[in-house]
C-alpha positions in Angstrom: -1.3 14.4 -24.6 0.0 17.1 -22.3 3.6 17.6 -21.6 3.5 16.2 -18.2 1.9 12.8 -19.5 2.8 9.8 -20.4 1.6 6.0 -21.6 2.3 2.9 -20.2 2.0 -0.5 -22.1 0.5 -3.5 -20.5 -1.1 -6.6 -22.0 -4.8 -6.7 -22.8 -5.6 -9.0 -20.0 -4.0 -6.3 -17.5 -5.6 -3.5 -19.1 -9.1 -5.0 -18.9 -8.4 -6.1 -15.3 -7.4 -2.6 -14.6 -10.9 -1.6 -16.3 -12.8 -3.9 -14.1 -10.9 -2.7 -10.9 -11.5 1.1 -11.7 -15.1 0.6 -12.6 -15.4 -1.2 -9.2 -13.6 1.5 -7.2 -15.7 4.3 -9.5 -12.7 5.9 -10.9 -10.8 5.6 -14.4 -7.6 3.6 -14.9 -5.7 6.6 -15.0 -7.1 7.4 -11.5 -6.5 4.1 -10.4 -3.0 4.1 -11.5 -2.1 7.5 -10.1 -3.7 6.5 -6.8 -1.7 3.6 -6.6 1.5 5.3 -7.5 0.8 8.3 -5.1 -0.4 6.0 -1.9 1.9 3.1 -2.1 5.0 3.7 -0.3 8.2 2.6 -1.6 10.7 0.4 0.2 12.6 3.3 1.5 9.7 5.1 2.7 8.5 1.9 4.5 11.9 2.1 6.2 11.8 5.6 7.2 8.3 4.9 8.8 9.9 1.9 10.5 12.5 3.8 12.2 10.3 6.5 13.2 7.9 4.1 14.8 11.0 2.9 16.7 11.9 6.2 17.9 8.5 6.8 19.0 7.9 3.5 20.7 11.9 4.1 22.3 10.6 7.5 23.8 7.3 6.3 25.0 8.6 3.0 26.7 11.9 3.8 27.6 13.3 1.5 25.1 12.9 -0.1 21.7 11.0 -3.1 20.9 12.7 -6.2 20.6 13.5 -7.7 17.2 11.7 -10.8 18.6 8.5 -8.0 19.5 8.9 -6.4 15.8 8.6 -9.8 14.2 5.4 -10.6 16.2 3.9 -7.4 15.6 4.7 -7.4 11.8 2.9 -10.9 11.4 -0.1 -9.4 13.3 -0.1 -6.5 10.8 0.3 -8.6 7.6 -2.7 -10.8 8.7 -4.5 -7.9 9.3 -3.7 -6.6 5.8 -4.8 -9.5 4.2 -8.1 -9.6 5.8 -8.7 -6.1 5.0 -7.9 -6.6 1.2 -9.9 -9.9 1.1 -13.3 -10.0 -0.6 -15.4 -7.0 0.4 -19.0 -7.7 1.4 -21.7 -6.3 -0.8 -23.2 -3.2 0.6 
């Protein structure tokens, strides 16, 4: 094992599922986990992005969106995200 590598212990069931997911995505378990770690924002990164979005909206619109407008937008984005991550159609 190289100096910059480590191992992660998971259950056999989790390993098997990761292997299936990796195969479906044309990658390895290592690639799948590394992509997850690199591409998934932390809570702090989400908060930073939200603050930047508020500032951009305030600059463009002259005021920041209300908490109610933010809640509606968040609900819409969550619904869209759920639809995006649902079963994929066969190509």
